[in-house]
MIPAVO-786202 format. One record per residue (C-alpha): chain; residue in one letter; x, z, y. Coordinates in Angstrom, 1 decimal. Layout:
# MIPAVO-786202
(rec A; a; (X; Z; Y)),
...
//
This chain:
# MIPAVO-786202
(rec A; x; (116.4; 70.7; 101.8)),
(rec A; x; (115.1; 74.8; 101.6)),
(rec A; x; (114.6; 76.3; 97.7)),
(rec A; x; (113.2; 79.9; 97.8)),
(rec A; x; (113.7; 82.7; 95.7)),
(rec A; x; (111.8; 86.1; 95.7)),
(rec A; x; (113.8; 88.9; 94.4)),
(rec A; x; (112.4; 92.3; 93.7)),
(rec A; x; (110.6; 93.7; 96.9)),
(rec A; x; (106.7; 95.0; 96.8)),
(rec A; x; (103.7; 93.5; 96.9)),
(rec A; x; (104.4; 91.8; 100.2)),
(rec A; x; (106.9; 89.7; 98.5)),
(rec A; x; (104.2; 88.8; 96.0)),
(rec A; x; (102.1; 87.6; 99.0)),
(rec A; x; (105.2; 85.7; 100.3)),
(rec A; x; (105.6; 84.2; 96.8)),
(rec A; x; (101.7; 82.7; 97.4)),
(rec A; x; (101.8; 81.9; 101.0)),
(rec A; x; (105.0; 79.7; 100.5)),
(rec A; x; (103.3; 78.0; 97.4)),
(rec A; x; (100.6; 77.7; 99.3)),
(rec A; x; (102.9; 75.6; 102.1)),
(rec A; x; (104.0; 73.5; 99.1)),
(rec A; x; (107.5; 75.3; 99.4)),
(rec A; x; (109.7; 75.1; 96.0)),
(rec A; x; (110.3; 78.6; 95.1)),
(rec A; x; (110.9; 80.9; 92.1)),
(rec A; x; (110.9; 84.6; 91.7)),
(rec A; x; (112.8; 87.4; 89.6)),
(rec A; x; (112.4; 91.3; 89.3)),
(rec A; x; (108.4; 91.1; 90.4)),
(rec A; x; (105.2; 91.8; 88.5)),
(rec A; x; (102.1; 90.8; 89.6)),
(rec A; x; (98.9; 89.0; 88.7)),
(rec A; x; (99.4; 86.6; 91.6)),
(rec A; x; (102.7; 85.3; 89.8)),
(rec A; x; (102.7; 82.2; 88.3)),
(rec A; x; (105.1; 82.9; 84.8)),
(rec A; x; (106.4; 78.9; 85.0)),
(rec A; x; (108.3; 80.7; 88.2)),
(rec A; x; (109.9; 83.3; 86.8)),
(rec A; x; (113.6; 83.0; 86.1)),
(rec A; x; (116.7; 84.8; 85.7)),
(rec A; x; (118.8; 86.4; 88.2)),
(rec A; x; (121.4; 83.3; 87.3)),
(rec A; x; (119.1; 80.8; 86.9)),
(rec A; x; (118.2; 82.0; 90.8)),
(rec A; x; (121.0; 81.8; 92.1)),
(rec A; x; (122.2; 78.3; 90.8)),
(rec A; x; (118.7; 76.9; 92.3)),
(rec A; x; (117.9; 78.5; 95.3)),
(rec A; x; (119.4; 78.0; 98.8)),
(rec A; x; (117.3; 80.8; 100.6)),
(rec A; x; (116.6; 84.1; 98.6)),
(rec A; x; (114.4; 86.9; 100.1)),
(rec A; x; (114.8; 90.7; 99.0)),
(rec A; x; (112.8; 93.4; 99.3)),
(rec A; x; (112.3; 95.9; 102.3)),
(rec A; x; (114.5; 98.3; 101.9)),
(rec A; x; (117.0; 95.7; 100.6)),
(rec A; x; (118.0; 99.3; 97.6)),
(rec A; x; (117.1; 102.9; 97.3)),
(rec A; x; (120.2; 104.3; 95.1)),
(rec A; x; (122.6; 101.3; 96.2)),
(rec A; x; (122.6; 100.5; 92.7)),
(rec A; x; (119.8; 98.3; 92.4)),
(rec A; x; (117.5; 95.9; 94.1)),
(rec A; x; (114.2; 97.5; 95.4)),
(rec A; x; (111.5; 96.3; 92.6)),
(rec A; x; (109.0; 98.8; 92.1)),
(rec A; x; (107.2; 97.0; 90.1)),
(rec A; x; (110.2; 95.6; 87.9)),
(rec A; x; (110.2; 96.4; 84.5)),
(rec A; x; (114.2; 95.5; 84.8)),
(rec A; x; (115.9; 96.6; 87.7)),
(rec A; x; (118.3; 94.0; 89.3)),
(rec A; x; (121.9; 95.2; 89.8)),
(rec A; x; (123.5; 94.9; 93.4)),
(rec A; x; (126.7; 94.2; 91.9)),
(rec A; x; (125.3; 91.2; 89.9)),
(rec A; x; (123.1; 89.8; 92.7)),
(rec A; x; (126.6; 90.1; 95.5)),
(rec A; x; (129.2; 88.8; 92.9)),
(rec A; x; (126.8; 85.8; 92.2)),
(rec A; x; (126.0; 84.7; 96.1)),
(rec A; x; (128.0; 81.8; 97.8)),
(rec A; x; (128.7; 80.2; 100.9)),
(rec A; x; (125.3; 78.1; 100.0)),
(rec A; x; (122.9; 81.1; 100.0)),
(rec A; x; (121.2; 82.6; 103.1)),
(rec A; x; (119.6; 86.1; 102.3)),
(rec A; x; (117.0; 87.8; 103.7)),
(rec A; x; (115.9; 91.6; 103.5)),
(rec A; x; (115.7; 94.7; 104.8)),
(rec A; x; (118.2; 97.6; 106.1)),
(rec A; x; (120.7; 95.9; 104.4)),
(rec A; x; (123.7; 98.4; 104.3)),
(rec A; x; (126.8; 98.4; 105.8)),
(rec A; x; (128.6; 97.4; 102.4)),
(rec A; x; (126.0; 94.7; 101.9)),
(rec A; x; (126.7; 93.0; 105.1)),
(rec A; x; (130.6; 93.6; 105.6)),
(rec A; x; (130.6; 91.0; 101.6)),
(rec A; x; (128.1; 88.9; 102.8)),
(rec A; x; (130.3; 88.1; 106.2)),
(rec A; x; (133.2; 87.6; 103.2)),
(rec A; x; (131.5; 85.1; 102.1)),
(rec A; x; (130.5; 83.1; 104.9)),
(rec A; x; (126.8; 84.0; 103.6)),
(rec A; x; (123.9; 84.0; 106.5)),
(rec A; x; (121.9; 86.6; 106.5)),
(rec A; x; (119.1; 88.1; 108.4)),
(rec A; x; (117.6; 91.6; 108.5)),
(rec A; x; (113.7; 91.6; 109.2)),
(rec A; x; (114.1; 95.9; 110.5)),
(rec A; x; (116.3; 94.9; 113.2)),
(rec A; x; (114.2; 92.1; 114.4)),
(rec A; x; (112.4; 92.9; 117.6)),
(rec A; x; (109.5; 90.6; 116.8)),
(rec A; x; (108.4; 91.8; 113.3)),
(rec A; x; (108.9; 95.8; 114.7)),
(rec A; x; (106.5; 94.6; 117.3)),
(rec A; x; (104.3; 93.0; 115.1)),
(rec A; x; (104.4; 95.9; 112.3)),
(rec A; x; (103.8; 98.5; 114.8)),
(rec A; x; (100.0; 97.1; 114.7)),
(rec A; x; (99.7; 97.0; 110.7)),
(rec A; x; (100.7; 100.7; 111.1)),
(rec A; x; (98.4; 101.9; 114.2)),
(rec A; x; (95.9; 100.6; 112.1)),
(rec A; x; (97.0; 102.5; 109.2)),
(rec A; x; (97.6; 105.9; 110.7)),
(rec A; x; (94.2; 105.6; 112.6)),
(rec A; x; (92.4; 104.7; 108.8)),
(rec A; x; (94.4; 107.7; 107.6)),
(rec A; x; (93.5; 110.3; 110.1)),
(rec A; x; (89.8; 109.3; 110.1)),
(rec A; x; (89.6; 109.8; 106.4)),
(rec A; x; (91.0; 113.0; 106.3)),
(rec A; x; (89.2; 114.5; 108.8)),
(rec A; x; (85.4; 115.2; 109.7)),
(rec A; x; (85.6; 114.8; 113.1)),
(rec A; x; (85.5; 111.1; 114.8)),
(rec A; x; (88.9; 110.0; 117.0)),
(rec A; x; (85.8; 109.1; 119.6)),
(rec A; x; (86.0; 111.7; 122.2)),
(rec A; x; (88.7; 113.9; 120.9)),
(rec A; x; (92.4; 115.1; 121.8)),
(rec A; x; (94.9; 112.5; 119.8)),
(rec A; x; (98.6; 113.6; 120.4)),
(rec A; x; (100.7; 110.7; 120.0)),
(rec A; x; (104.5; 111.9; 119.3)),
(rec A; x; (107.6; 109.2; 120.5)),
(rec A; x; (106.0; 106.5; 122.5)),
(rec A; x; (108.2; 103.5; 121.3)),
(rec A; x; (106.8; 100.5; 119.7)),
(rec A; x; (104.9; 102.4; 117.1)),
(rec A; x; (103.8; 105.3; 120.0)),
(rec A; x; (102.7; 102.3; 121.9)),
(rec A; x; (100.3; 100.7; 120.0)),
(rec A; x; (99.1; 103.6; 118.5)),
(rec A; x; (98.7; 105.2; 121.9)),
(rec A; x; (97.0; 101.7; 122.9)),
(rec A; x; (94.5; 101.5; 119.5)),
(rec A; x; (93.3; 105.3; 120.1)),
(rec A; x; (92.4; 104.7; 123.2)),
(rec A; x; (90.5; 101.7; 122.2)),
(rec A; x; (88.7; 104.0; 120.3)),
(rec A; x; (88.1; 106.2; 123.4)),
(rec A; x; (89.8; 108.9; 122.1)),
(rec A; x; (91.5; 111.5; 125.0)),
(rec A; x; (95.1; 110.6; 124.3)),
(rec A; x; (98.4; 112.6; 125.1)),
(rec A; x; (102.0; 110.8; 124.8)),
(rec A; x; (104.6; 113.6; 124.2)),
(rec A; x; (108.2; 112.3; 124.6)),
(rec A; x; (111.9; 113.4; 125.2)),
(rec A; x; (113.0; 110.0; 126.8)),
(rec A; x; (112.2; 110.4; 130.5)),
(rec A; x; (111.3; 106.4; 130.7)),
(rec A; x; (109.7; 106.4; 127.7)),
(rec A; x; (107.0; 109.1; 129.6)),
(rec A; x; (107.0; 106.9; 132.8)),
(rec A; x; (105.8; 103.8; 130.8)),
(rec A; x; (102.9; 106.3; 129.4)),
(rec A; x; (102.0; 107.2; 132.9)),
(rec A; x; (102.3; 103.9; 134.0)),
(rec A; x; (100.0; 102.9; 131.2)),
(rec A; x; (96.7; 105.7; 132.0)),
(rec A; x; (98.0; 107.9; 129.4)),
(rec A; x; (98.5; 112.1; 130.0)),
(rec A; x; (102.5; 112.4; 129.3)),
(rec A; x; (104.7; 115.8; 128.5)),
(rec A; x; (108.1; 116.4; 127.7)),
(rec A; x; (108.3; 116.9; 123.3)),
(rec A; x; (109.1; 120.2; 124.1)),
(rec A; x; (105.7; 121.0; 125.7)),
(rec A; x; (104.3; 120.4; 123.0)),
(rec A; x; (103.5; 123.8; 121.7)),
(rec A; x; (101.7; 124.8; 124.9)),
(rec A; x; (99.1; 121.7; 124.1)),
(rec A; x; (98.8; 122.4; 120.4)),
(rec A; x; (95.7; 124.4; 121.1)),
(rec A; x; (94.0; 120.9; 122.0)),
(rec A; x; (95.6; 118.9; 119.0)),
(rec A; x; (92.8; 117.7; 116.6)),
(rec A; x; (94.8; 114.7; 115.6)),
(rec A; x; (98.7; 114.6; 116.0)),
(rec A; x; (100.0; 111.3; 115.2)),
(rec A; x; (104.0; 111.1; 115.1)),
(rec A; x; (106.3; 108.5; 115.4)),
(rec A; x; (109.8; 110.0; 115.7)),
(rec A; x; (112.1; 110.1; 112.8)),
(rec A; x; (113.8; 113.6; 112.9)),
(rec A; x; (113.0; 117.1; 111.8)),
(rec A; x; (112.4; 119.1; 114.9)),
(rec A; x; (108.3; 120.7; 114.3)),
(rec A; x; (108.2; 124.2; 113.0)),
(rec A; x; (105.1; 124.3; 110.2)),
(rec A; x; (104.5; 127.8; 111.5)),
(rec A; x; (103.6; 126.1; 115.3)),
(rec A; x; (100.4; 124.5; 113.2)),
(rec A; x; (98.6; 127.6; 112.9)),
(rec A; x; (97.7; 126.9; 116.9)),
(rec A; x; (96.1; 123.3; 116.2)),
(rec A; x; (92.3; 123.8; 116.0)),
(rec A; x; (91.7; 124.6; 112.4)),
(rec A; x; (90.3; 121.0; 111.5)),
(rec A; x; (93.4; 119.6; 113.3)),
(rec A; x; (95.4; 116.8; 110.9)),
(rec A; x; (98.9; 115.5; 111.8)),
(rec A; x; (99.4; 112.1; 110.2)),
(rec A; x; (103.5; 111.7; 110.4)),
(rec A; x; (104.2; 107.7; 110.2)),
(rec A; x; (108.0; 108.5; 110.4)),
(rec A; x; (110.7; 107.8; 108.0)),
(rec A; x; (112.4; 110.3; 105.9)),
(rec A; x; (112.3; 113.5; 106.5)),
(rec A; x; (109.8; 113.7; 109.0)),
(rec A; x; (108.9; 115.9; 111.9)),
(rec A; x; (108.4; 119.2; 110.3)),
(rec A; x; (111.6; 121.6; 109.8)),
(rec A; x; (112.3; 121.3; 106.1)),
(rec A; x; (111.1; 124.3; 103.5)),
(rec A; x; (108.9; 125.6; 105.6)),
(rec A; x; (104.9; 126.5; 105.0)),
(rec A; x; (102.1; 124.6; 106.5)),
(rec A; x; (99.3; 127.3; 107.7)),
(rec A; x; (96.6; 127.2; 105.7)),
(rec A; x; (93.4; 125.2; 106.4)),
(rec A; x; (95.9; 122.3; 108.2)),
(rec A; x; (96.7; 119.2; 107.0)),
(rec A; x; (99.7; 117.1; 107.2)),
(rec A; x; (99.9; 113.6; 105.8)),
(rec A; x; (103.3; 112.0; 105.5)),
(rec A; x; (102.5; 108.1; 104.9)),
(rec A; x; (106.0; 105.7; 106.2)),
(rec A; x; (105.9; 102.7; 105.1)),
(rec A; x; (102.3; 101.7; 105.9)),
(rec A; x; (102.6; 97.6; 107.0)),
(rec A; x; (103.8; 97.4; 103.1)),
(rec A; x; (100.4; 99.7; 102.1)),
(rec A; x; (97.3; 99.2; 104.5)),
(rec A; x; (98.3; 95.2; 105.1)),
(rec A; x; (100.5; 93.8; 102.6)),
(rec A; x; (99.3; 90.4; 103.5)),
(rec A; x; (99.2; 90.2; 106.9)),
(rec A; x; (103.5; 91.9; 106.5)),
(rec A; x; (103.7; 88.9; 104.8)),
(rec A; x; (102.8; 86.4; 106.9)),
(rec A; x; (104.7; 87.9; 109.7)),
(rec A; x; (107.8; 88.0; 107.1)),
(rec A; x; (107.1; 84.2; 106.7)),
(rec A; x; (106.6; 83.1; 110.2)),
(rec A; x; (110.5; 84.5; 110.7)),
(rec A; x; (112.1; 82.7; 107.6)),
(rec A; x; (110.4; 79.4; 108.5)),
(rec A; x; (110.7; 79.8; 112.0)),
(rec A; x; (114.6; 79.3; 111.4)),
(rec A; x; (115.5; 82.4; 112.6)),
(rec A; x; (118.8; 82.6; 110.7)),
//
């Protein structure tokens, strides 16, 4: 029988706890603080490791390589204590496990599942990311998405879903990508597609610019060529698309918003993760 425990994480894990409870699954938690949590299910780390078989950690697993990620916890869970207390009877879930952690899992014959390595999670999360990016852009601009030029930089999972949602709002969607296969896919789907290095010559039309590429490639000074009402929504992970330490031209808005699924749709994100867990993807 599976006995679950939530260890740290953000509000997605709070909703995971609630969803597991609704399904009648036994579940404890530690390293979390939220009104939706029942105090009777709170437990120490030692108690969790003695009782639970399936451990659900956060995304990311850790941010400092010393403690589990858990922004709401008053006391952080030491990574060393978790790893030393785990054994082959445990299965652990999380996101972005470090190489060192996975090596320890393997040495102890512990089953592990990295959500961020799963194609199904990435594709479903791209919906929340796209909706969150559009929501952010609409709140930041005096203009509608409808009828305006929207640039999507990168055409991976997030770029593809985002382009489709923008087209649904009757935007004029233009895709910029380094990869020729991505550009071909964009053209097949009916979008204007250009090499990324052609972006500068088109910036004069870019009212809404959405970056999905996780690398710094765009000089901030080039934003001066965009319309004054333009907004750049950067949904890529740090460091983002702008070359560091460059000043953004006045009257141009740049909003960095990585990790949108957790902030925009944490309940949907939790349901996606729960389906992976209960489907037995171990």
